[in-house]
Backbone bond lengths (Angstrom), bond angles and torsions (degrees), N, CA, C in turn:
res aa  C-N    CA-C-N  psi(-1)  N-CA   C-N-CA  omega(-1)  CA-C   N-CA-C  phi
1 M - - - 1.463 - - 1.528 109.40 -
2 D 1.292 115.91 136.88 1.457 120.46 175.28 1.528 108.58 -62.07
3 P 1.341 118.49 126.55 1.472 119.92 179.93 1.525 113.59 -52.77
4 A 1.323 117.05 -27.20 1.467 119.72 178.01 1.519 111.50 -65.14
5 N 1.348 116.32 -22.34 1.460 120.87 -178.55 1.526 113.39 -101.46
6 Y 1.318 117.19 6.33 1.460 119.21 177.73 1.529 110.21 -56.20
7 P 1.338 118.21 141.38 1.460 119.32 171.51 1.520 110.16 -63.62
8 A 1.320 115.47 158.52 1.469 120.52 -175.97 1.523 111.71 -56.44
9 A 1.333 117.06 -37.06 1.467 119.93 -179.02 1.518 111.05 -64.32
10 A 1.334 117.90 -37.04 1.459 120.75 178.22 1.521 110.70 -67.62
11 K 1.314 116.63 -44.49 1.463 120.05 178.81 1.519 110.33 -59.97
12 A 1.322 117.47 -40.22 1.465 121.40 -179.58 1.524 111.54 -64.55
13 E 1.327 117.11 -35.89 1.460 120.32 -178.96 1.519 112.65 -77.64
14 L 1.320 118.11 -28.82 1.455 121.40 -172.20 1.526 113.87 -96.30
15 V 1.317 117.95 -17.68 1.459 120.10 -175.22 1.531 111.06 -68.19
16 F 1.322 115.82 138.11 1.465 121.84 173.19 1.518 107.78 -87.01
17 K 1.320 116.35 123.23 1.457 119.55 -173.54 1.523 113.27 -99.29
18 D 1.354 117.28 -40.93 1.453 118.09 -175.38 1.522 109.69 -170.65
19 Q 1.312 116.21 157.63 1.447 120.41 171.13 1.526 108.94 -71.99
20 L 1.331 116.15 144.63 1.461 121.35 -177.03 1.514 109.77 -135.37
21 S 1.331 115.85 147.00 1.463 120.76 177.50 1.523 108.72 -152.33
22 I 1.320 116.51 -177.28 1.469 121.41 -177.72 1.530 110.50 -52.20
23 G 1.317 115.12 131.97 1.464 121.93 -179.22 1.510 113.42 104.94
24 A 1.340 116.94 -18.70 1.469 119.71 177.58 1.524 109.67 -72.34
25 N 1.306 115.96 156.57 1.465 120.18 176.88 1.516 109.47 -155.25
26 G 1.343 115.12 162.03 1.448 120.33 177.97 1.513 112.98 118.90
27 P 1.342 116.94 -173.22 1.474 122.12 -176.34 1.521 113.82 -58.80
28 A 1.336 118.27 -34.95 1.462 120.11 -179.03 1.530 110.69 -64.75
29 V 1.326 117.05 -37.76 1.464 120.96 176.93 1.525 109.53 -67.60
30 R 1.314 115.92 -41.51 1.467 119.66 179.11 1.532 110.81 -58.79
31 R 1.329 117.45 -39.51 1.465 120.13 179.02 1.522 110.55 -62.37
32 V 1.327 117.38 -41.71 1.465 120.63 177.82 1.526 110.16 -61.76
33 Q 1.322 116.33 -44.12 1.468 120.35 -179.75 1.522 111.72 -64.56
34 E 1.315 117.35 -37.10 1.468 120.01 176.11 1.525 110.44 -60.17
35 W 1.329 116.46 -47.34 1.464 119.42 -178.12 1.524 111.22 -67.86
36 L 1.322 118.83 -35.85 1.463 120.41 175.78 1.531 110.17 -60.11
37 N 1.312 116.86 -41.64 1.461 120.18 177.69 1.522 111.21 -65.93
38 L 1.317 117.55 -37.91 1.462 120.41 178.95 1.527 111.37 -66.54
39 H 1.329 117.00 -29.62 1.458 120.47 179.46 1.525 112.57 -87.13
40 G 1.327 117.54 -15.06 1.455 117.84 175.84 1.508 116.62 130.49
41 P 1.346 120.29 -47.33 1.466 118.15 -179.49 1.534 110.33 -71.60
42 G 1.301 116.50 96.48 1.461 119.76 -173.76 1.520 112.70 -70.67
43 V 1.311 116.54 131.64 1.463 122.93 173.89 1.519 107.92 -134.56
44 S 1.317 116.28 162.31 1.461 120.23 174.85 1.523 109.43 -65.18
45 I 1.329 116.00 134.82 1.464 120.47 178.41 1.528 106.65 -97.34
46 D 1.330 114.38 84.05 1.461 120.14 -174.23 1.521 113.32 -123.92
47 G 1.341 116.86 1.80 1.454 119.91 178.85 1.516 114.31 74.90
48 K 1.343 117.84 13.60 1.467 121.69 -179.62 1.528 109.01 -118.74
49 F 1.309 116.65 120.08 1.468 122.52 -177.61 1.531 108.19 -86.34
50 G 1.317 114.90 93.81 1.459 120.62 177.93 1.509 111.40 -109.51
51 T 1.343 115.44 -166.22 1.462 119.58 -176.77 1.529 112.12 -66.54
52 A 1.344 117.64 -31.27 1.468 119.68 179.01 1.525 110.55 -65.86
53 T 1.329 116.74 -43.37 1.466 120.24 177.75 1.524 110.69 -64.49
54 A 1.336 117.05 -40.99 1.461 120.31 178.70 1.528 111.12 -62.38
55 H 1.334 116.53 -41.80 1.465 119.91 179.54 1.532 110.69 -65.99
56 A 1.332 117.23 -43.71 1.466 120.38 178.45 1.516 110.58 -62.41
57 L 1.327 117.00 -38.31 1.458 120.51 179.35 1.533 110.43 -67.71
58 S 1.327 117.71 -39.82 1.468 120.81 176.47 1.522 111.00 -61.56
59 T 1.338 116.22 -41.86 1.459 120.53 178.11 1.520 110.69 -60.96
60 F 1.321 115.86 -43.88 1.469 120.40 178.41 1.525 110.36 -64.31
61 Q 1.316 117.38 -43.17 1.464 120.63 179.68 1.528 111.13 -60.94
62 N 1.322 116.91 -44.69 1.466 120.45 177.91 1.522 111.30 -57.66
63 A 1.339 115.45 -44.53 1.465 120.40 -177.79 1.520 112.07 -65.10
64 N 1.333 116.42 -23.67 1.464 120.89 -177.33 1.532 112.53 -110.51
65 R 1.327 116.35 16.85 1.464 122.54 175.11 1.526 112.00 57.48
66 I 1.325 114.50 43.04 1.462 122.60 174.98 1.518 106.77 -114.76
67 A 1.303 118.18 144.39 1.462 121.38 179.27 1.523 110.03 -52.06
68 A 1.327 115.95 123.50 1.469 121.69 -172.52 1.526 110.64 -82.28
69 T 1.322 115.22 77.17 1.461 121.16 -178.85 1.519 112.55 -90.48
70 G 1.343 116.71 -17.86 1.458 119.18 -174.10 1.514 112.39 73.39
71 K 1.324 116.35 11.09 1.460 122.12 178.87 1.529 108.87 -117.78
72 L 1.328 115.71 151.43 1.460 119.55 177.71 1.517 109.99 -86.50
73 D 1.331 115.95 123.75 1.456 121.72 171.70 1.522 108.31 -128.25
74 L 1.324 117.05 -178.40 1.462 120.63 -174.93 1.526 111.41 -62.85
75 D 1.321 118.33 -44.49 1.465 120.09 -178.78 1.531 110.87 -61.80
76 T 1.323 116.44 -41.38 1.462 120.15 179.96 1.519 110.63 -66.63
77 W 1.319 116.94 -41.74 1.460 120.20 178.55 1.523 111.26 -61.84
78 N 1.319 116.92 -44.83 1.465 120.02 -179.83 1.527 110.87 -61.68
79 A 1.319 117.42 -35.57 1.457 120.43 177.40 1.525 110.92 -70.64
80 L 1.323 117.60 -37.50 1.460 121.08 178.79 1.527 111.24 -62.54
81 V 1.335 116.85 -44.06 1.473 120.56 -174.58 1.527 112.44 -92.17
82 A 1.339 117.46 5.99 1.467 120.71 -177.91 1.526 113.39 -55.02
83 P 1.351 120.47 -37.00 1.470 118.46 178.47 1.526 113.27 -60.13
84 M 1.334 117.52 -39.45 1.462 118.95 179.75 1.522 110.43 -70.83
85 T 1.325 116.37 -38.24 1.465 119.51 175.56 1.521 110.58 -58.93
86 A 1.332 116.22 -41.34 1.465 120.48 179.44 1.519 111.60 -66.23
87 A 1.328 117.04 -39.13 1.465 120.67 179.89 1.518 111.55 -64.10
88 L 1.330 116.79 -28.77 1.462 121.33 -176.37 1.521 113.46 -95.39
89 R 1.324 117.55 0.22 1.461 118.75 179.68 1.533 110.02 -67.45
90 T 1.307 116.48 157.80 1.460 121.38 -178.32 1.524 110.51 -68.17
91 A 1.320 116.37 125.39 1.465 121.55 178.06 1.527 109.50 -75.74
92 T 1.329 116.18 158.61 1.464 120.09 -173.81 1.520 113.69 -97.07
93 A 1.330 118.97 -16.43 1.465 120.38 -178.20 1.523 110.15 -63.97
94 A 1.322 116.52 141.83 1.462 120.80 -175.94 1.520 112.44 -92.39
95 A 1.328 117.37 -51.56 1.459 120.92 -176.14 1.526 110.58 -69.19
96 F 1.325 116.43 143.87 1.464 121.23 -175.19 1.529 113.16 -54.11
97 P 1.344 120.91 -51.26 1.470 119.28 -177.49 1.525 112.65 -58.93
98 A 1.325 116.88 -42.81 1.456 120.39 179.49 1.518 111.50 -69.21
99 H 1.325 116.93 -33.17 1.457 120.88 -179.42 1.526 110.31 -68.04
100 V 1.325 117.57 -40.84 1.469 120.75 176.26 1.524 109.78 -56.61
101 E 1.323 116.28 -48.03 1.466 119.93 -178.94 1.525 110.95 -64.66
102 A 1.326 117.13 -41.21 1.459 120.21 -179.10 1.522 111.58 -62.95
103 V 1.330 116.78 -42.34 1.463 120.45 179.22 1.531 110.28 -66.01
104 A 1.323 117.14 -47.50 1.463 119.98 179.76 1.521 110.92 -59.91
105 R 1.334 116.47 -38.07 1.467 120.12 -179.01 1.530 110.85 -68.80
106 Q 1.317 117.93 -32.54 1.464 119.53 175.79 1.522 111.04 -59.71
107 H 1.330 117.08 -38.48 1.465 120.66 178.49 1.526 110.43 -69.65
108 L 1.335 116.49 -35.96 1.466 120.41 175.98 1.527 110.66 -63.38
109 V 1.327 116.57 -50.62 1.460 121.47 -177.15 1.530 111.01 -63.86
110 A 1.326 116.69 -32.17 1.467 120.60 178.88 1.524 112.66 -70.38
111 G 1.330 117.02 -10.64 1.462 120.28 177.73 1.508 113.96 79.17
112 A 1.334 117.29 35.32 1.464 120.65 -178.60 1.521 110.55 -61.34
113 R 1.334 116.34 121.30 1.458 121.41 179.55 1.519 109.23 -161.43
114 E 1.309 114.94 172.13 1.456 121.37 -177.22 1.528 111.48 -77.23
115 A 1.329 115.44 157.93 1.460 121.75 175.50 1.520 108.53 -149.99
116 G 1.317 116.31 128.39 1.457 119.73 174.83 1.503 115.24 92.72
117 G 1.336 118.15 13.56 1.451 120.51 178.00 1.509 112.81 133.14
118 D 1.327 115.69 176.09 1.456 122.27 -178.15 1.518 110.53 -62.31
119 N 1.339 115.75 121.27 1.469 122.35 179.11 1.527 112.16 57.08
120 C 1.329 115.26 43.55 1.464 120.66 -179.89 1.523 110.55 -125.86
121 G 1.312 115.54 160.41 1.447 121.69 173.22 1.515 113.93 113.67
122 P 1.329 117.05 172.92 1.472 120.92 -174.70 1.518 114.15 -63.19
123 W 1.342 117.67 -35.93 1.463 118.77 179.36 1.518 111.05 -67.46
124 V 1.315 116.95 -40.96 1.473 119.83 178.17 1.520 109.97 -61.29
125 R 1.329 116.76 -44.37 1.464 120.02 179.54 1.524 111.47 -63.95
126 L 1.328 117.17 -34.57 1.471 119.99 175.56 1.516 110.62 -59.18
127 Y 1.331 116.74 -44.18 1.461 121.23 -174.19 1.528 113.36 -83.08
128 T 1.319 117.83 -13.82 1.468 120.01 -176.69 1.526 113.23 -116.20
129 G 1.323 116.54 14.28 1.455 118.68 178.90 1.512 113.71 71.20
130 G 1.338 116.85 32.89 1.457 121.07 175.41 1.510 115.29 99.23
131 R 1.315 118.04 3.25 1.478 121.11 -177.78 1.520 109.99 -100.48
132 D 1.332 116.06 152.13 1.449 119.65 166.15 1.515 109.77 -156.09
133 G 1.322 115.69 170.58 1.463 122.25 -173.93 1.516 109.49 127.76
134 A 1.314 115.88 163.10 1.461 121.91 -171.74 1.526 113.14 -52.71
135 Q 1.332 117.73 -33.69 1.463 120.39 -174.54 1.524 113.05 -77.81
136 W 1.344 117.46 -9.25 1.466 119.66 -172.22 1.530 111.11 -99.41
137 K 1.327 116.51 72.88 1.462 119.90 171.85 1.528 108.36 -61.03
138 W 1.313 116.77 138.76 1.463 119.06 -166.40 1.520 114.81 -121.97
139 C 1.333 119.16 14.98 1.470 119.61 179.02 1.525 111.62 -63.09
140 A 1.339 117.61 -44.66 1.466 120.27 179.69 1.520 110.91 -68.95
141 G 1.327 116.68 -33.48 1.457 120.08 176.36 1.514 112.12 -65.35
142 F 1.333 116.58 -37.07 1.462 120.47 175.42 1.526 110.36 -61.99
143 V 1.332 117.64 -46.92 1.462 121.48 177.77 1.527 110.34 -57.95
144 T 1.316 116.27 -46.18 1.463 120.71 -177.26 1.520 111.45 -64.21
145 L 1.333 117.64 -46.05 1.455 121.10 -178.56 1.524 111.22 -63.28
146 V 1.333 117.46 -42.87 1.465 120.22 179.40 1.531 110.55 -63.54
147 L 1.329 117.09 -41.13 1.466 119.57 176.93 1.525 111.14 -64.40
148 Q 1.324 117.15 -42.05 1.465 120.31 178.79 1.522 110.60 -62.25
149 Q 1.324 117.05 -42.19 1.454 120.50 178.95 1.528 110.53 -64.45
150 T 1.321 116.62 -41.88 1.461 121.14 -179.23 1.523 111.98 -62.72
151 V 1.335 116.71 -51.27 1.464 119.00 -176.25 1.521 110.94 -68.50
152 N 1.317 117.54 -32.38 1.459 120.13 176.79 1.513 110.54 -63.11
153 E 1.342 116.23 -42.35 1.458 120.12 -178.04 1.524 112.33 -72.50
154 L 1.331 117.10 -30.39 1.465 120.55 -179.29 1.525 113.16 -92.91
155 G 1.328 116.87 -10.24 1.461 120.03 179.97 1.512 113.65 70.42
156 I 1.337 117.01 36.76 1.457 122.21 179.19 1.529 109.15 -122.36
157 T 1.322 116.72 177.31 1.452 120.62 -178.13 1.529 111.19 -93.52
158 M 1.328 115.57 157.22 1.459 121.25 179.08 1.527 110.67 -66.16
159 P 1.342 118.20 135.56 1.461 119.60 174.73 1.525 112.11 -69.97
160 L 1.337 115.96 -24.23 1.465 123.05 177.55 1.520 107.69 -140.82
161 P 1.328 118.43 152.61 1.457 119.01 176.74 1.524 112.85 -61.19
162 G 1.359 116.68 -33.41 1.454 121.03 -178.09 1.516 111.57 92.72
163 S 1.328 115.68 159.31 1.465 120.84 -175.44 1.524 109.35 -168.56
164 L 1.323 115.99 166.74 1.459 122.25 170.25 1.520 111.02 -93.13
165 S 1.330 117.62 1.71 1.465 123.41 -176.04 1.522 110.95 -115.25
166 C 1.332 116.62 129.51 1.468 120.34 174.48 1.521 110.68 -60.78
167 D 1.322 116.81 -42.64 1.460 120.77 -178.60 1.526 111.12 -62.30
168 T 1.323 116.87 -38.59 1.462 120.19 179.28 1.519 110.97 -69.20
169 L 1.335 117.62 -40.10 1.464 119.41 175.22 1.522 110.52 -57.91
170 A 1.342 116.60 -43.50 1.464 120.57 179.06 1.526 110.69 -61.84
171 A 1.325 116.70 -43.37 1.463 120.66 -179.98 1.529 111.14 -64.22
172 Q 1.324 116.88 -40.56 1.461 120.23 177.13 1.529 110.94 -61.82
173 A 1.328 115.71 -41.17 1.461 120.34 179.46 1.522 111.33 -66.56
174 Q 1.323 116.83 -38.87 1.461 120.15 178.94 1.521 110.92 -64.61
175 R 1.317 117.13 -41.11 1.465 120.50 -179.61 1.527 112.04 -67.50
176 S 1.334 116.60 -31.26 1.462 120.00 -176.67 1.524 113.40 -94.87
177 G 1.338 117.48 1.75 1.453 121.02 -179.76 1.514 114.19 76.22
178 R 1.324 117.49 17.93 1.460 121.54 -178.59 1.527 112.83 -98.76
179 F 1.319 117.52 -7.88 1.469 121.17 -176.76 1.523 110.53 -77.87
180 V 1.331 116.15 133.36 1.461 122.40 176.73 1.523 107.80 -126.60
181 S 1.316 117.41 118.98 1.458 119.89 -178.72 1.517 110.89 -75.52
182 G 1.309 115.59 149.51 1.447 120.64 175.84 1.516 112.21 -61.38
183 D 1.333 116.86 -33.03 1.471 120.28 177.92 1.520 111.15 -62.87
184 D 1.342 116.63 -40.04 1.461 119.40 179.67 1.524 111.55 -67.42
185 I 1.326 116.48 -32.50 1.466 119.78 174.69 1.520 110.02 -69.52
186 A 1.326 116.76 -45.54 1.463 121.21 -175.51 1.520 112.30 -63.97
187 T 1.340 117.25 -35.85 1.468 120.65 -178.71 1.518 112.97 -86.79
188 G 1.329 116.45 -8.00 1.459 120.16 -178.60 1.510 113.81 84.67
189 K 1.338 117.17 3.19 1.463 119.90 177.99 1.520 110.27 -59.42
190 V 1.330 115.41 -39.42 1.463 120.90 172.91 1.522 107.38 -115.31
191 P 1.330 118.46 115.16 1.471 120.38 178.94 1.527 110.85 -62.40
192 W 1.320 115.53 142.76 1.465 120.37 -179.02 1.524 112.00 -53.86
193 V 1.313 116.99 -38.93 1.467 120.44 -175.41 1.523 112.08 -62.16
194 E 1.331 117.69 -19.80 1.462 119.40 179.72 1.527 112.49 -70.49
195 L 1.322 117.52 -14.10 1.464 119.26 175.43 1.518 111.26 -70.24
196 G 1.318 116.97 -24.21 1.447 120.90 -178.61 1.517 111.94 87.43
197 A 1.328 114.50 -177.22 1.464 119.86 -176.67 1.518 112.67 -75.50
198 S 1.322 117.93 -24.78 1.465 122.34 175.24 1.518 108.74 -138.93
199 Y 1.319 116.05 143.89 1.460 122.34 -174.94 1.516 107.70 -159.67
200 V 1.301 116.42 175.50 1.465 122.35 176.35 1.520 108.17 -108.24
201 F 1.323 117.02 135.32 1.467 120.14 173.48 1.523 109.54 -106.14
202 L 1.310 115.38 153.32 1.467 123.31 177.36 1.527 108.26 -129.35
203 V 1.313 117.02 125.81 1.463 121.09 177.83 1.529 108.32 -81.73
204 Q 1.325 115.38 122.49 1.467 120.97 -176.91 1.525 110.91 -74.05
205 R 1.324 115.37 131.42 1.457 120.79 167.13 1.522 108.59 -100.21
206 T 1.330 115.90 -49.51 1.458 123.68 170.29 1.523 106.53 -139.26
207 E 1.315 117.00 -174.88 1.459 120.90 -177.96 1.522 112.36 -59.22
208 N 1.328 116.85 -32.57 1.463 120.63 -176.98 1.519 112.19 -125.13
209 D 1.317 116.19 31.13 1.461 119.97 -178.01 1.531 107.58 -148.96
210 W 1.344 116.40 132.29 1.454 121.42 -175.79 1.523 109.57 -128.26
211 S 1.328 116.17 140.09 1.463 120.96 -171.04 1.524 114.32 -104.69
212 H 1.338 118.21 -13.88 1.460 119.69 -174.75 1.522 108.50 -162.59
213 T 1.321 115.54 154.72 1.462 120.36 179.55 1.515 110.72 -148.94
214 G 1.315 115.24 162.77 1.460 122.00 178.06 1.518 109.00 -177.54
215 F 1.316 116.48 -172.34 1.456 121.35 179.28 1.520 110.62 -97.37
216 G 1.347 115.97 140.17 1.450 122.06 172.31 1.515 109.62 -114.03
217 F 1.339 114.79 151.31 1.462 120.17 -177.76 1.522 109.19 -138.19
218 G 1.347 114.92 127.02 1.457 119.73 176.84 1.515 111.97 59.99
219 G 1.331 116.54 -137.30 1.451 121.82 175.34 1.514 114.22 90.08
220 T 1.327 113.89 -165.54 1.463 123.57 -178.04 1.517 108.06 -140.25
221 P 1.332 118.84 174.73 1.468 119.46 175.29 1.530 113.57 -63.74
222 D 1.328 117.15 -5.10 1.461 120.93 178.37 1.524 113.12 -98.54
223 H 1.348 117.33 -40.14 1.458 119.75 -175.13 1.529 109.47 -158.24
224 F 1.327 115.65 163.66 1.464 120.37 -179.12 1.527 109.60 -156.12
225 N 1.324 115.59 160.78 1.465 122.49 177.38 1.526 110.04 -86.77
226 T 1.319 116.13 148.99 1.461 119.73 -178.75 1.521 112.10 -134.08
227 L 1.322 114.82 159.28 1.454 125.07 161.11 1.519 104.39 -131.71
228 E 1.326 117.57 124.03 1.458 120.74 -170.46 1.520 111.49 -149.72
229 G 1.311 116.29 152.25 1.456 121.73 179.06 1.511 112.08 -104.34
230 N 1.342 115.14 166.44 1.466 122.30 177.66 1.529 111.40 58.38
231 T 1.333 115.68 38.84 1.459 121.09 179.01 1.522 108.43 -136.61
232 N 1.337 117.34 -166.35 1.463 122.76 175.31 1.523 108.13 -157.92
233 D 1.330 116.48 -168.78 1.464 119.88 -177.16 1.527 112.58 -64.08
234 D 1.332 117.17 -23.01 1.464 120.75 178.73 1.521 112.75 -86.19
235 G 1.331 118.12 -3.94 1.458 121.24 -178.89 1.504 113.73 78.52
236 N 1.330 117.21 19.73 1.456 121.48 -179.80 1.524 110.91 -56.94
237 A 1.330 117.09 139.36 1.465 121.41 179.29 1.518 112.11 -80.76
238 N 1.316 117.75 -2.92 1.462 121.65 172.44 1.522 107.95 -140.65
239 G 1.343 114.65 56.51 1.451 120.47 178.25 1.514 111.22 -81.80
240 Y 1.331 116.83 -153.72 1.456 119.89 -169.29 1.522 114.34 -131.13
241 E 1.344 118.09 6.20 1.455 118.38 -173.49 1.525 111.80 -153.06
242 V 1.328 115.27 170.05 1.461 121.94 165.74 1.522 106.70 -83.39
243 A 1.326 116.73 130.49 1.463 120.90 -175.38 1.513 110.66 -138.18
244 E 1.329 115.11 157.44 1.455 123.57 174.38 1.522 107.58 -107.24
245 R 1.329 116.46 127.79 1.455 119.69 -174.51 1.529 110.60 -138.92
246 V 1.324 115.48 172.95 1.461 122.98 166.48 1.517 106.24 -118.67
247 R 1.330 116.88 126.57 1.467 121.36 -177.37 1.522 110.81 -120.24
248 A 1.317 115.58 147.98 1.460 121.44 171.23 1.523 108.86 -71.63
249 A 1.330 116.69 144.37 1.462 120.28 179.23 1.523 111.83 -74.65
250 K 1.323 117.24 -24.56 1.460 120.49 -179.48 1.515 110.29 -62.00
251 G 1.334 115.67 136.11 1.452 120.49 179.22 1.521 113.92 82.10
252 K 1.332 117.12 13.92 1.460 121.44 -179.90 1.526 110.16 -120.79
253 D 1.319 116.32 147.30 1.449 123.74 163.80 1.519 107.20 -110.74
254 F 1.329 116.58 171.17 1.451 119.08 -170.50 1.539 111.20 -141.05
255 I 1.329 114.65 156.56 1.465 121.86 175.53 1.521 108.11 -125.26
256 R 1.336 115.64 119.53 1.463 119.90 174.87 1.530 109.27 -72.37
257 L 1.295 116.81 138.39 1.455 120.96 179.80 1.523 112.76 -101.11
258 Q 1.362 117.21 -14.44 1.459 120.30 178.21 1.511 109.79 -129.89
């Protein structure tokens, strides 16, 4: 994606605001600590730039061949946020279904996951328009952001308006004729191949309530491959990362994207 077209939440996460060193405090320090945790050197995410944060930053700088000053500068910041920059780069696949998968996989490879608590951190804010905290489940936001990135790069329109709510995504799909019930798949009323090479799945809670969403690719009426956010290796509907899984088709509804 052209950086000029980044959503506001992405620009907010990637912008370098100021140099920081021991004694600094506030949200800007917290952002540095979040990224240090995402890269590995774990520190307390408390918004206070102390000796532990300086040491972790020096370790990160050494690993990335940056002068190990223990202070935040532009080069260090760009290295810290490089995974998100990579996730937002323009994918090379041409066809829409393949492009959706390529974009979603970039976020997987970048290691998108939470930092600093349940549904917290820069990746969560990217997918939720700048919000984070326990109440901000981000699976639908991940779907929406990946679709926005895809259509922006291909110069086409969104198949759905997008939302942070699974239920709203389902409602949008129903209004646009893109919703496919799991029952129709199971009975053969709608052939599996009509979902296309890439689609959105919705985990059923009840007939009109859905608890989780993500992208599905290929598969059969029995199972399919996924790339999904706010999950983990166990398939939790409130996990902590972008993950690649195989899911059973039973108990799922679907949204056609083409």
